[in-house]
PDB file of N, CA, C and O in Angstrom, chain B, residues numbered from 101:
ATOM      1  N   UNK B 101      -7.180  41.008  -2.181  1.00  0.00           N
ATOM      2  CA  UNK B 101      -7.449  40.657  -3.575  1.00  0.00           C
ATOM      3  C   UNK B 101      -6.335  41.304  -4.552  1.00  0.00           C
ATOM      4  O   UNK B 101      -6.132  40.751  -5.633  1.00  0.00           O
ATOM      5  N   UNK B 102      -5.685  42.343  -4.234  1.00  0.00           N
ATOM      6  CA  UNK B 102      -4.598  42.727  -4.962  1.00  0.00           C
ATOM      7  C   UNK B 102      -3.701  41.800  -5.089  1.00  0.00           C
ATOM      8  O   UNK B 102      -3.155  41.562  -6.166  1.00  0.00           O
ATOM      9  N   UNK B 103      -3.479  41.238  -4.111  1.00  0.00           N
ATOM     10  CA  UNK B 103      -2.259  40.207  -4.264  1.00  0.00           C
ATOM     11  C   UNK B 103      -2.288  38.842  -4.893  1.00  0.00           C
ATOM     12  O   UNK B 103      -1.393  38.003  -5.004  1.00  0.00           O
ATOM     13  N   UNK B 104      -3.414  38.835  -5.236  1.00  0.00           N
ATOM     14  CA  UNK B 104      -3.955  37.684  -5.952  1.00  0.00           C
ATOM     15  C   UNK B 104      -3.218  37.492  -7.400  1.00  0.00           C
ATOM     16  O   UNK B 104      -3.322  38.436  -8.183  1.00  0.00           O
ATOM     17  N   UNK B 105      -2.423  36.248  -7.846  1.00  0.00           N
ATOM     18  CA  UNK B 105      -2.161  36.265  -9.162  1.00  0.00           C
ATOM     19  C   UNK B 105      -3.113  35.599 -10.031  1.00  0.00           C
ATOM     20  O   UNK B 105      -3.758  34.611  -9.678  1.00  0.00           O
ATOM     21  N   UNK B 106      -3.186  36.088 -11.048  1.00  0.00           N
ATOM     22  CA  UNK B 106      -4.245  35.530 -12.164  1.00  0.00           C
ATOM     23  C   UNK B 106      -3.632  34.402 -12.875  1.00  0.00           C
ATOM     24  O   UNK B 106      -2.682  34.555 -13.643  1.00  0.00           O
ATOM     25  N   UNK B 107      -4.256  33.103 -12.583  1.00  0.00           N
ATOM     26  CA  UNK B 107      -3.822  31.614 -13.203  1.00  0.00           C
ATOM     27  C   UNK B 107      -3.742  32.023 -14.614  1.00  0.00           C
ATOM     28  O   UNK B 107      -4.403  32.963 -15.055  1.00  0.00           O
ATOM     29  N   UNK B 108      -2.791  31.193 -15.444  1.00  0.00           N
ATOM     30  CA  UNK B 108      -2.547  31.173 -16.970  1.00  0.00           C
ATOM     31  C   UNK B 108      -2.522  29.653 -16.977  1.00  0.00           C
ATOM     32  O   UNK B 108      -2.373  28.863 -16.044  1.00  0.00           O
ATOM     33  N   UNK B 109      -2.754  29.405 -18.592  1.00  0.00           N
ATOM     34  CA  UNK B 109      -2.776  28.165 -18.856  1.00  0.00           C
ATOM     35  C   UNK B 109      -1.801  28.122 -19.926  1.00  0.00           C
ATOM     36  O   UNK B 109      -1.867  28.976 -20.811  1.00  0.00           O
ATOM     37  N   UNK B 110      -0.840  27.165 -19.953  1.00  0.00           N
ATOM     38  CA  UNK B 110       0.178  27.087 -20.888  1.00  0.00           C
ATOM     39  C   UNK B 110       0.683  25.559 -21.240  1.00  0.00           C
ATOM     40  O   UNK B 110       0.048  24.593 -20.816  1.00  0.00           O
ATOM     41  N   UNK B 111       1.745  25.422 -21.961  1.00  0.00           N
ATOM     42  CA  UNK B 111       2.121  24.014 -21.854  1.00  0.00           C
ATOM     43  C   UNK B 111       3.542  23.951 -21.061  1.00  0.00           C
ATOM     44  O   UNK B 111       4.357  24.833 -20.791  1.00  0.00           O
ATOM     45  N   UNK B 112       3.509  22.477 -20.783  1.00  0.00           N
ATOM     46  CA  UNK B 112       4.891  22.050 -20.056  1.00  0.00           C
ATOM     47  C   UNK B 112       5.912  21.961 -20.993  1.00  0.00           C
ATOM     48  O   UNK B 112       5.660  21.348 -22.030  1.00  0.00           O
ATOM     49  N   UNK B 113       7.152  22.507 -20.823  1.00  0.00           N
ATOM     50  CA  UNK B 113       8.197  22.338 -21.669  1.00  0.00           C
ATOM     51  C   UNK B 113       8.578  20.916 -21.818  1.00  0.00           C
ATOM     52  O   UNK B 113       8.955  20.402 -22.872  1.00  0.00           O
ATOM     53  N   UNK B 114       8.433  20.252 -20.539  1.00  0.00           N
ATOM     54  CA  UNK B 114       8.946  18.814 -20.597  1.00  0.00           C
ATOM     55  C   UNK B 114       7.993  17.513 -21.827  1.00  0.00           C
ATOM     56  O   UNK B 114       8.338  16.796 -22.766  1.00  0.00           O
ATOM     57  N   UNK B 115       6.800  17.786 -21.153  1.00  0.00           N
ATOM     58  CA  UNK B 115       5.815  16.977 -21.743  1.00  0.00           C
ATOM     59  C   UNK B 115       4.698  17.330 -22.530  1.00  0.00           C
ATOM     60  O   UNK B 115       3.789  16.571 -22.864  1.00  0.00           O
ATOM     61  N   UNK B 116       4.837  18.723 -22.854  1.00  0.00           N
ATOM     62  CA  UNK B 116       4.065  19.424 -23.831  1.00  0.00           C
ATOM     63  C   UNK B 116       2.486  19.589 -23.304  1.00  0.00           C
ATOM     64  O   UNK B 116       1.715  20.355 -23.882  1.00  0.00           O
ATOM     65  N   UNK B 117       2.117  18.857 -22.242  1.00  0.00           N
ATOM     66  CA  UNK B 117       0.511  18.956 -21.864  1.00  0.00           C
ATOM     67  C   UNK B 117       0.204  20.384 -21.519  1.00  0.00           C
ATOM     68  O   UNK B 117       1.067  21.128 -21.053  1.00  0.00           O
ATOM     69  N   UNK B 118      -0.917  20.725 -21.729  1.00  0.00           N
ATOM     70  CA  UNK B 118      -1.617  21.850 -21.233  1.00  0.00           C
ATOM     71  C   UNK B 118      -1.946  21.746 -19.701  1.00  0.00           C
ATOM     72  O   UNK B 118      -2.501  20.750 -19.237  1.00  0.00           O
ATOM     73  N   UNK B 119      -1.520  22.982 -18.831  1.00  0.00           N
ATOM     74  CA  UNK B 119      -1.959  22.930 -17.596  1.00  0.00           C
ATOM     75  C   UNK B 119      -2.247  24.219 -17.077  1.00  0.00           C
ATOM     76  O   UNK B 119      -1.905  25.167 -17.783  1.00  0.00           O
ATOM     77  N   UNK B 120      -2.835  24.471 -15.931  1.00  0.00           N
ATOM     78  CA  UNK B 120      -3.114  25.738 -15.484  1.00  0.00           C
ATOM     79  C   UNK B 120      -2.104  25.986 -14.325  1.00  0.00           C
ATOM     80  O   UNK B 120      -1.912  25.080 -13.514  1.00  0.00           O
ATOM     81  N   UNK B 121      -1.404  27.259 -14.204  1.00  0.00           N
ATOM     82  CA  UNK B 121      -0.561  27.468 -13.250  1.00  0.00           C
ATOM     83  C   UNK B 121      -0.531  28.765 -13.122  1.00  0.00           C
ATOM     84  O   UNK B 121      -0.874  29.550 -14.006  1.00  0.00           O
ATOM     85  N   UNK B 122       0.037  29.186 -11.588  1.00  0.00           N
ATOM     86  CA  UNK B 122       0.279  30.703 -11.243  1.00  0.00           C
ATOM     87  C   UNK B 122       1.764  31.069 -11.683  1.00  0.00           C
ATOM     88  O   UNK B 122       2.739  30.450 -11.255  1.00  0.00           O
ATOM     89  N   UNK B 123       1.850  32.163 -12.603  1.00  0.00           N
ATOM     90  CA  UNK B 123       3.382  32.296 -13.084  1.00  0.00           C
ATOM     91  C   UNK B 123       4.153  32.361 -11.905  1.00  0.00           C
ATOM     92  O   UNK B 123       5.142  31.634 -11.808  1.00  0.00           O
ATOM     93  N   UNK B 124       3.770  33.294 -10.804  1.00  0.00           N
ATOM     94  CA  UNK B 124       4.808  33.385  -9.740  1.00  0.00           C
ATOM     95  C   UNK B 124       5.434  32.228  -9.002  1.00  0.00           C
ATOM     96  O   UNK B 124       6.545  32.107  -8.487  1.00  0.00           O
ATOM     97  N   UNK B 125       4.252  31.290  -9.113  1.00  0.00           N
ATOM     98  CA  UNK B 125       4.705  29.967  -8.093  1.00  0.00           C
ATOM     99  C   UNK B 125       5.043  28.839  -9.093  1.00  0.00           C
ATOM    100  O   UNK B 125       5.332  27.829  -8.452  1.00  0.00           O
ATOM    101  N   UNK B 126       5.112  28.641 -10.382  1.00  0.00           N
ATOM    102  CA  UNK B 126       5.422  27.453 -11.061  1.00  0.00           C
ATOM    103  C   UNK B 126       6.805  27.427 -11.182  1.00  0.00           C
ATOM    104  O   UNK B 126       7.527  28.424 -11.165  1.00  0.00           O
ATOM    105  N   UNK B 127       7.204  26.141 -11.318  1.00  0.00           N
ATOM    106  CA  UNK B 127       8.621  25.559 -11.627  1.00  0.00           C
ATOM    107  C   UNK B 127       8.810  25.848 -12.966  1.00  0.00           C
ATOM    108  O   UNK B 127       8.054  25.472 -13.861  1.00  0.00           O
ATOM    109  N   UNK B 128      10.126  26.720 -13.162  1.00  0.00           N
ATOM    110  CA  UNK B 128      10.236  26.926 -14.499  1.00  0.00           C
ATOM    111  C   UNK B 128      11.949  26.406 -14.794  1.00  0.00           C
ATOM    112  O   UNK B 128      12.743  26.182 -13.881  1.00  0.00           O
ATOM    113  N   UNK B 129      12.199  26.311 -15.945  1.00  0.00           N
ATOM    114  CA  UNK B 129      13.488  25.840 -16.606  1.00  0.00           C
ATOM    115  C   UNK B 129      14.270  26.947 -17.323  1.00  0.00           C
ATOM    116  O   UNK B 129      13.382  27.717 -17.688  1.00  0.00           O
ATOM    117  N   UNK B 130      15.363  27.412 -17.695  1.00  0.00           N
ATOM    118  CA  UNK B 130      15.723  28.329 -18.334  1.00  0.00           C
ATOM    119  C   UNK B 130      16.314  27.730 -19.713  1.00  0.00           C
ATOM    120  O   UNK B 130      17.389  27.132 -19.757  1.00  0.00           O
ATOM    121  N   UNK B 131      15.524  27.950 -20.779  1.00  0.00           N
ATOM    122  CA  UNK B 131      15.680  27.498 -21.995  1.00  0.00           C
ATOM    123  C   UNK B 131      16.500  28.101 -23.157  1.00  0.00           C
ATOM    124  O   UNK B 131      16.191  29.255 -23.454  1.00  0.00           O
ATOM    125  N   UNK B 132      17.164  27.712 -23.632  1.00  0.00           N
ATOM    126  CA  UNK B 132      18.031  28.488 -24.802  1.00  0.00           C
ATOM    127  C   UNK B 132      17.094  28.306 -26.133  1.00  0.00           C
ATOM    128  O   UNK B 132      17.086  27.241 -26.751  1.00  0.00           O
ATOM    129  N   UNK B 133      16.381  29.326 -26.485  1.00  0.00           N
ATOM    130  CA  UNK B 133      15.483  28.980 -27.918  1.00  0.00           C
ATOM    131  C   UNK B 133      16.114  28.530 -29.116  1.00  0.00           C
ATOM    132  O   UNK B 133      15.516  27.996 -30.050  1.00  0.00           O
ATOM    133  N   UNK B 134      17.494  28.787 -29.057  1.00  0.00           N
ATOM    134  CA  UNK B 134      18.015  28.531 -30.465  1.00  0.00           C
ATOM    135  C   UNK B 134      18.477  27.143 -30.257  1.00  0.00           C
ATOM    136  O   UNK B 134      18.663  26.532 -31.309  1.00  0.00           O
ATOM    137  N   UNK B 135      18.696  26.528 -29.230  1.00  0.00           N
ATOM    138  CA  UNK B 135      19.141  25.051 -29.234  1.00  0.00           C
ATOM    139  C   UNK B 135      17.619  24.356 -28.648  1.00  0.00           C
ATOM    140  O   UNK B 135      17.265  23.230 -28.997  1.00  0.00           O
ATOM    141  N   UNK B 136      16.984  25.034 -27.916  1.00  0.00           N
ATOM    142  CA  UNK B 136      16.058  24.284 -26.956  1.00  0.00           C
ATOM    143  C   UNK B 136      16.398  23.368 -25.993  1.00  0.00           C
ATOM    144  O   UNK B 136      15.768  22.386 -25.600  1.00  0.00           O
ATOM    145  N   UNK B 137      17.609  23.859 -25.610  1.00  0.00           N
ATOM    146  CA  UNK B 137      18.275  23.059 -24.330  1.00  0.00           C
ATOM    147  C   UNK B 137      18.443  24.014 -23.177  1.00  0.00           C
ATOM    148  O   UNK B 137      18.321  25.222 -23.381  1.00  0.00           O
ATOM    149  N   UNK B 138      18.693  23.586 -22.085  1.00  0.00           N
ATOM    150  CA  UNK B 138      19.398  24.421 -20.977  1.00  0.00           C
ATOM    151  C   UNK B 138      20.771  25.025 -21.335  1.00  0.00           C
ATOM    152  O   UNK B 138      21.671  24.406 -21.903  1.00  0.00           O
ATOM    153  N   UNK B 139      20.817  26.227 -20.959  1.00  0.00           N
ATOM    154  CA  UNK B 139      21.855  26.847 -21.385  1.00  0.00           C
ATOM    155  C   UNK B 139      23.263  26.104 -20.731  1.00  0.00           C
ATOM    156  O   UNK B 139      23.231  25.731 -19.559  1.00  0.00           O
ATOM    157  N   UNK B 140      24.466  25.919 -21.539  1.00  0.00           N
ATOM    158  CA  UNK B 140      25.418  24.962 -21.467  1.00  0.00           C
ATOM    159  C   UNK B 140      25.177  23.306 -21.393  1.00  0.00           C
ATOM    160  O   UNK B 140      26.008  22.490 -20.995  1.00  0.00           O
ATOM    161  N   UNK B 141      24.010  23.060 -21.814  1.00  0.00           N
ATOM    162  CA  UNK B 141      23.800  21.638 -22.086  1.00  0.00           C
ATOM    163  C   UNK B 141      24.286  21.061 -23.484  1.00  0.00           C
ATOM    164  O   UNK B 141      24.121  21.910 -24.360  1.00  0.00           O
ATOM    165  N   UNK B 142      24.686  20.198 -23.833  1.00  0.00           N
ATOM    166  CA  UNK B 142      24.999  19.790 -25.135  1.00  0.00           C
ATOM    167  C   UNK B 142      23.920  18.832 -25.668  1.00  0.00           C
ATOM    168  O   UNK B 142      23.050  18.473 -24.875  1.00  0.00           O
ATOM    169  N   UNK B 143      23.887  18.317 -27.117  1.00  0.00           N
ATOM    170  CA  UNK B 143      22.697  17.475 -27.499  1.00  0.00           C
ATOM    171  C   UNK B 143      23.149  16.121 -26.856  1.00  0.00           C
ATOM    172  O   UNK B 143      22.264  15.265 -26.875  1.00  0.00           O
ATOM    173  N   UNK B 144      24.220  15.780 -26.348  1.00  0.00           N
ATOM    174  CA  UNK B 144      24.688  14.663 -25.965  1.00  0.00           C
ATOM    175  C   UNK B 144      24.518  14.310 -24.714  1.00  0.00           C
ATOM    176  O   UNK B 144      24.843  13.206 -24.279  1.00  0.00           O
ATOM    177  N   UNK B 145      23.944  15.310 -23.974  1.00  0.00           N
ATOM    178  CA  UNK B 145      23.448  15.269 -22.561  1.00  0.00           C
ATOM    179  C   UNK B 145      24.743  15.849 -21.584  1.00  0.00           C
ATOM    180  O   UNK B 145      24.585  16.067 -20.383  1.00  0.00           O
ATOM    181  N   UNK B 146      25.743  16.011 -22.134  1.00  0.00           N
ATOM    182  CA  UNK B 146      26.716  16.637 -21.021  1.00  0.00           C
ATOM    183  C   UNK B 146      26.433  18.109 -20.684  1.00  0.00           C
ATOM    184  O   UNK B 146      25.609  18.807 -21.275  1.00  0.00           O
ATOM    185  N   UNK B 147      27.257  18.517 -19.609  1.00  0.00           N
ATOM    186  CA  UNK B 147      27.229  19.801 -19.201  1.00  0.00           C
ATOM    187  C   UNK B 147      28.519  20.475 -19.587  1.00  0.00           C
ATOM    188  O   UNK B 147      29.563  19.835 -19.469  1.00  0.00           O
ATOM    189  N   UNK B 148      28.538  21.650 -20.016  1.00  0.00           N
ATOM    190  CA  UNK B 148      29.678  22.572 -20.023  1.00  0.00           C
ATOM    191  C   UNK B 148      29.049  24.047 -19.645  1.00  0.00           C
ATOM    192  O   UNK B 148      27.876  24.367 -19.447  1.00  0.00           O
ATOM    193  N   UNK B 149      30.302  24.857 -19.615  1.00  0.00           N
ATOM    194  CA  UNK B 149      30.133  26.318 -18.952  1.00  0.00           C
ATOM    195  C   UNK B 149      29.022  26.923 -20.141  1.00  0.00           C
ATOM    196  O   UNK B 149      29.246  26.714 -21.333  1.00  0.00           O
ATOM    197  N   UNK B 150      28.009  27.564 -19.762  1.00  0.00           N
ATOM    198  CA  UNK B 150      26.992  28.161 -20.882  1.00  0.00           C
ATOM    199  C   UNK B 150      28.048  29.595 -21.184  1.00  0.00           C
ATOM    200  O   UNK B 150      28.864  30.050 -20.382  1.00  0.00           O
ATOM    201  N   UNK B 151      27.789  30.053 -22.394  1.00  0.00           N
ATOM    202  CA  UNK B 151      28.277  31.143 -23.123  1.00  0.00           C
ATOM    203  C   UNK B 151      27.204  32.152 -22.468  1.00  0.00           C
ATOM    204  O   UNK B 151      26.050  31.937 -22.096  1.00  0.00           O
ATOM    205  N   UNK B 152      27.961  33.299 -22.454  1.00  0.00           N
ATOM    206  CA  UNK B 152      26.930  34.513 -21.956  1.00  0.00           C
ATOM    207  C   UNK B 152      25.927  34.964 -22.887  1.00  0.00           C
ATOM    208  O   UNK B 152      25.070  35.766 -22.515  1.00  0.00           O
ATOM    209  N   UNK B 153      25.965  34.442 -24.271  1.00  0.00           N
ATOM    210  CA  UNK B 153      24.937  34.985 -25.267  1.00  0.00           C
ATOM    211  C   UNK B 153      23.807  33.925 -24.959  1.00  0.00           C
ATOM    212  O   UNK B 153      22.632  34.280 -24.860  1.00  0.00           O
ATOM    213  N   UNK B 154      24.220  32.555 -24.804  1.00  0.00           N
ATOM    214  CA  UNK B 154      23.103  31.728 -24.541  1.00  0.00           C
ATOM    215  C   UNK B 154      22.345  31.827 -23.212  1.00  0.00           C
ATOM    216  O   UNK B 154      21.211  31.362 -23.090  1.00  0.00           O
ATOM    217  N   UNK B 155      23.001  32.445 -22.221  1.00  0.00           N
ATOM    218  CA  UNK B 155      22.235  32.746 -20.807  1.00  0.00           C
ATOM    219  C   UNK B 155      21.229  34.048 -21.045  1.00  0.00           C
ATOM    220  O   UNK B 155      20.214  34.292 -20.392  1.00  0.00           O
ATOM    221  N   UNK B 156      21.763  34.812 -22.134  1.00  0.00           N
ATOM    222  CA  UNK B 156      21.078  36.314 -22.388  1.00  0.00           C
ATOM    223  C   UNK B 156      19.821  35.855 -23.320  1.00  0.00           C
ATOM    224  O   UNK B 156      18.748  36.411 -23.087  1.00  0.00           O
ATOM    225  N   UNK B 157      19.864  35.113 -24.110  1.00  0.00           N
ATOM    226  CA  UNK B 157      18.798  34.729 -24.882  1.00  0.00           C
ATOM    227  C   UNK B 157      17.913  33.726 -23.999  1.00  0.00           C
ATOM    228  O   UNK B 157      16.762  33.533 -24.391  1.00  0.00           O
ATOM    229  N   UNK B 158      18.289  33.163 -23.005  1.00  0.00           N
ATOM    230  CA  UNK B 158      17.367  32.145 -22.470  1.00  0.00           C
ATOM    231  C   UNK B 158      16.111  32.857 -21.997  1.00  0.00           C
ATOM    232  O   UNK B 158      16.063  34.021 -21.600  1.00  0.00           O
ATOM    233  N   UNK B 159      15.014  31.926 -22.100  1.00  0.00           N
ATOM    234  CA  UNK B 159      13.691  32.333 -21.597  1.00  0.00           C
ATOM    235  C   UNK B 159      13.170  31.239 -20.556  1.00  0.00           C
ATOM    236  O   UNK B 159      13.352  30.030 -20.699  1.00  0.00           O
ATOM    237  N   UNK B 160      12.578  31.763 -19.621  1.00  0.00           N
ATOM    238  CA  UNK B 160      11.753  30.726 -18.805  1.00  0.00           C
ATOM    239  C   UNK B 160      10.716  30.041 -18.992  1.00  0.00           C
ATOM    240  O   UNK B 160       9.703  30.739 -19.036  1.00  0.00           O
ATOM    241  N   UNK B 161      10.529  28.830 -19.138  1.00  0.00           N
ATOM    242  CA  UNK B 161       9.523  27.860 -19.354  1.00  0.00           C
ATOM    243  C   UNK B 161       8.876  26.939 -18.502  1.00  0.00           C
ATOM    244  O   UNK B 161       9.558  26.154 -17.843  1.00  0.00           O
ATOM    245  N   UNK B 162       7.658  26.937 -18.435  1.00  0.00           N
ATOM    246  CA  UNK B 162       6.929  26.517 -17.051  1.00  0.00           C
ATOM    247  C   UNK B 162       7.263  24.744 -17.293  1.00  0.00           C
ATOM    248  O   UNK B 162       7.468  24.269 -18.410  1.00  0.00           O
ATOM    249  N   UNK B 163       7.265  24.076 -16.239  1.00  0.00           N
ATOM    250  CA  UNK B 163       7.257  22.461 -15.829  1.00  0.00           C
ATOM    251  C   UNK B 163       6.244  22.333 -15.047  1.00  0.00           C
ATOM    252  O   UNK B 163       6.045  22.912 -13.979  1.00  0.00           O
ATOM    253  N   UNK B 164       5.416  21.355 -15.731  1.00  0.00           N
ATOM    254  CA  UNK B 164       4.001  20.994 -15.025  1.00  0.00           C
ATOM    255  C   UNK B 164       4.393  20.359 -13.439  1.00  0.00           C
ATOM    256  O   UNK B 164       5.596  20.182 -13.244  1.00  0.00           O
ATOM    257  N   UNK B 165       3.572  20.058 -12.458  1.00  0.00           N
ATOM    258  CA  UNK B 165       3.769  19.275 -11.129  1.00  0.00           C
ATOM    259  C   UNK B 165       4.072  17.758 -11.483  1.00  0.00           C
ATOM    260  O   UNK B 165       4.846  17.072 -10.814  1.00  0.00           O
ATOM    261  N   UNK B 166       3.380  17.296 -12.609  1.00  0.00           N
ATOM    262  CA  UNK B 166       3.761  15.822 -12.704  1.00  0.00           C
ATOM    263  C   UNK B 166       5.093  15.800 -13.093  1.00  0.00           C
ATOM    264  O   UNK B 166       5.890  15.214 -12.360  1.00  0.00           O
ATOM    265  N   UNK B 167       5.542  16.419 -14.282  1.00  0.00           N
ATOM    266  CA  UNK B 167       7.270  16.336 -14.620  1.00  0.00           C
ATOM    267  C   UNK B 167       8.044  16.667 -13.292  1.00  0.00           C
ATOM    268  O   UNK B 167       9.022  15.994 -12.969  1.00  0.00           O
ATOM    269  N   UNK B 168       7.653  17.573 -12.632  1.00  0.00           N
ATOM    270  CA  UNK B 168       8.715  17.987 -11.445  1.00  0.00           C
ATOM    271  C   UNK B 168       8.677  16.623 -10.570  1.00  0.00           C
ATOM    272  O   UNK B 168       9.751  16.108 -10.257  1.00  0.00           O
ATOM    273  N   UNK B 169       7.469  16.041 -10.177  1.00  0.00           N
ATOM    274  CA  UNK B 169       7.472  14.833  -9.441  1.00  0.00           C
ATOM    275  C   UNK B 169       8.386  13.618  -9.847  1.00  0.00           C
ATOM    276  O   UNK B 169       9.086  12.909  -9.124  1.00  0.00           O
ATOM    277  N   UNK B 170       8.169  13.576 -11.316  1.00  0.00           N
ATOM    278  CA  UNK B 170       8.863  12.332 -12.136  1.00  0.00           C
ATOM    279  C   UNK B 170      10.307  12.860 -12.033  1.00  0.00           C
ATOM    280  O   UNK B 170      11.103  12.044 -11.569  1.00  0.00           O
ATOM    281  N   UNK B 171      10.764  13.981 -12.350  1.00  0.00           N
ATOM    282  CA  UNK B 171      12.130  14.182 -12.006  1.00  0.00           C
ATOM    283  C   UNK B 171      12.805  14.034 -10.531  1.00  0.00           C
ATOM    284  O   UNK B 171      13.959  13.651 -10.338  1.00  0.00           O
ATOM    285  N   UNK B 172      11.920  14.390  -9.582  1.00  0.00           N
ATOM    286  CA  UNK B 172      12.261  14.301  -8.435  1.00  0.00           C
ATOM    287  C   UNK B 172      12.540  12.526  -7.998  1.00  0.00           C
ATOM    288  O   UNK B 172      13.558  12.155  -7.414  1.00  0.00           O
ATOM    289  N   UNK B 173      11.701  11.830  -8.315  1.00  0.00           N
ATOM    290  CA  UNK B 173      11.563  10.294  -8.325  1.00  0.00           C
ATOM    291  C   UNK B 173      13.009   9.797  -9.142  1.00  0.00           C
ATOM    292  O   UNK B 173      13.794   9.056  -8.550  1.00  0.00           O
ATOM    293  N   UNK B 174      13.278  10.243 -10.478  1.00  0.00           N
ATOM    294  CA  UNK B 174      14.504  10.049 -11.104  1.00  0.00           C
ATOM    295  C   UNK B 174      15.788  10.215 -10.399  1.00  0.00           C
ATOM    296  O   UNK B 174      16.661   9.347 -10.383  1.00  0.00           O
ATOM    297  N   UNK B 175      15.880  11.493  -9.748  1.00  0.00           N
ATOM    298  CA  UNK B 175      16.972  12.057  -9.092  1.00  0.00           C
ATOM    299  C   UNK B 175      17.031  11.141  -7.825  1.00  0.00           C
ATOM    300  O   UNK B 175      18.164  10.928  -7.394  1.00  0.00           O
ATOM    301  N   UNK B 176      16.059  10.611  -7.215  1.00  0.00           N
ATOM    302  CA  UNK B 176      16.448  10.114  -5.954  1.00  0.00           C
ATOM    303  C   UNK B 176      15.367   8.676  -5.875  1.00  0.00           C
ATOM    304  O   UNK B 176      14.288   8.677  -5.283  1.00  0.00           O
ATOM    305  N   UNK B 177      15.964   7.477  -6.629  1.00  0.00           N
ATOM    306  CA  UNK B 177      15.040   6.438  -6.776  1.00  0.00           C
ATOM    307  C   UNK B 177      15.184   5.736  -5.481  1.00  0.00           C
ATOM    308  O   UNK B 177      16.188   5.848  -4.778  1.00  0.00           O
ATOM    309  N   UNK B 178      14.107   4.973  -5.169  1.00  0.00           N
ATOM    310  CA  UNK B 178      14.120   4.427  -4.078  1.00  0.00           C
ATOM    311  C   UNK B 178      15.153   2.930  -3.910  1.00  0.00           C
ATOM    312  O   UNK B 178      15.560   2.319  -4.898  1.00  0.00           O
ATOM    313  N   UNK B 179      15.442   2.535  -2.550  1.00  0.00           N
ATOM    314  CA  UNK B 179      16.521   1.777  -2.756  1.00  0.00           C
ATOM    315  C   UNK B 179      15.769   0.320  -3.116  1.00  0.00           C
ATOM    316  O   UNK B 179      14.583   0.034  -2.951  1.00  0.00           O
ATOM    317  N   UNK B 180      16.919  -0.558  -3.699  1.00  0.00           N
ATOM    318  CA  UNK B 180      16.563  -1.745  -4.447  1.00  0.00           C
ATOM    319  C   UNK B 180      16.380  -2.818  -3.046  1.00  0.00           C
ATOM    320  O   UNK B 180      17.111  -2.856  -2.056  1.00  0.00           O
ATOM    321  N   UNK B 181      15.231  -3.601  -3.318  1.00  0.00           N
ATOM    322  CA  UNK B 181      14.798  -4.803  -2.268  1.00  0.00           C
ATOM    323  C   UNK B 181      15.207  -6.056  -2.795  1.00  0.00           C
ATOM    324  O   UNK B 181      14.844  -6.415  -3.915  1.00  0.00           O
ATOM    325  N   UNK B 182      15.948  -6.759  -2.056  1.00  0.00           N
ATOM    326  CA  UNK B 182      16.485  -8.198  -2.623  1.00  0.00           C
ATOM    327  C   UNK B 182      15.682  -9.280  -1.598  1.00  0.00           C
ATOM    328  O   UNK B 182      15.476  -9.019  -0.413  1.00  0.00           O
ATOM    329  N   UNK B 183      15.318 -10.374  -2.167  1.00  0.00           N
ATOM    330  CA  UNK B 183      14.677 -11.348  -1.124  1.00  0.00           C
ATOM    331  C   UNK B 183      15.937 -12.200  -0.853  1.00  0.00           C
ATOM    332  O   UNK B 183      16.930 -12.338  -1.568  1.00  0.00           O
ATOM    333  N   UNK B 184      15.610 -12.823   0.550  1.00  0.00           N
ATOM    334  CA  UNK B 184      16.511 -13.772   0.964  1.00  0.00           C
ATOM    335  C   UNK B 184      16.791 -14.973   0.254  1.00  0.00           C
ATOM    336  O   UNK B 184      15.881 -15.585  -0.305  1.00  0.00           O
ATOM    337  N   UNK B 185      17.998 -15.373   0.225  1.00  0.00           N
ATOM    338  CA  UNK B 185      18.190 -16.882  -0.607  1.00  0.00           C
ATOM    339  C   UNK B 185      17.839 -17.836   0.297  1.00  0.00           C
ATOM    340  O   UNK B 185      18.129 -17.762   1.491  1.00  0.00           O
ATOM    341  N   UNK B 186      17.217 -18.750  -0.215  1.00  0.00           N
ATOM    342  CA  UNK B 186      16.580 -20.041   0.678  1.00  0.00           C
ATOM    343  C   UNK B 186      17.669 -20.628   1.293  1.00  0.00           C
ATOM    344  O   UNK B 186      18.774 -20.719   0.760  1.00  0.00           O
ATOM    345  N   UNK B 187      17.420 -20.990   2.287  1.00  0.00           N
ATOM    346  CA  UNK B 187      18.611 -21.991   2.925  1.00  0.00           C
ATOM    347  C   UNK B 187      18.202 -23.695   2.628  1.00  0.00           C
ATOM    348  O   UNK B 187      17.159 -24.264   2.950  1.00  0.00           O
ATOM    349  N   UNK B 188      19.247 -24.197   2.000  1.00  0.00           N
ATOM    350  CA  UNK B 188      19.108 -25.502   1.743  1.00  0.00           C
ATOM    351  C   UNK B 188      19.209 -26.675   3.402  1.00  0.00           C
ATOM    352  O   UNK B 188      19.551 -26.270   4.514  1.00  0.00           O
ATOM    353  N   UNK B 189      18.911 -27.718   3.146  1.00  0.00           N
ATOM    354  CA  UNK B 189      18.974 -28.398   4.288  1.00  0.00           C
ATOM    355  C   UNK B 189      20.539 -28.541   4.729  1.00  0.00           C
ATOM    356  O   UNK B 189      21.533 -28.678   4.016  1.00  0.00           O
ATOM    357  N   UNK B 190      20.412 -28.458   6.218  1.00  0.00           N
ATOM    358  CA  UNK B 190      21.835 -28.316   6.776  1.00  0.00           C
ATOM    359  C   UNK B 190      22.354 -29.555   6.992  1.00  0.00           C
ATOM    360  O   UNK B 190      23.494 -29.678   7.441  1.00  0.00           O
TER     361      UNK B 190
END
């Protein structure tokens, strides 16, 4: 009983929906509260070396399982399927 984590209710950083999670096992992302982005990410979506100040002030924000699943699908999309061309009379 002492090893159990108490579930928490919070909002997903990505979709802003409220969900129930266990703090020790939820997927999190480090977010710089000053910019609202990952440390080292620019507003244009490019990546650069994060400054030590940005890393120091970053906090862990929870991500819901639906957003984690969508991110996985986006990162590894299924292969495209093409139909065969019909053959004409020989």
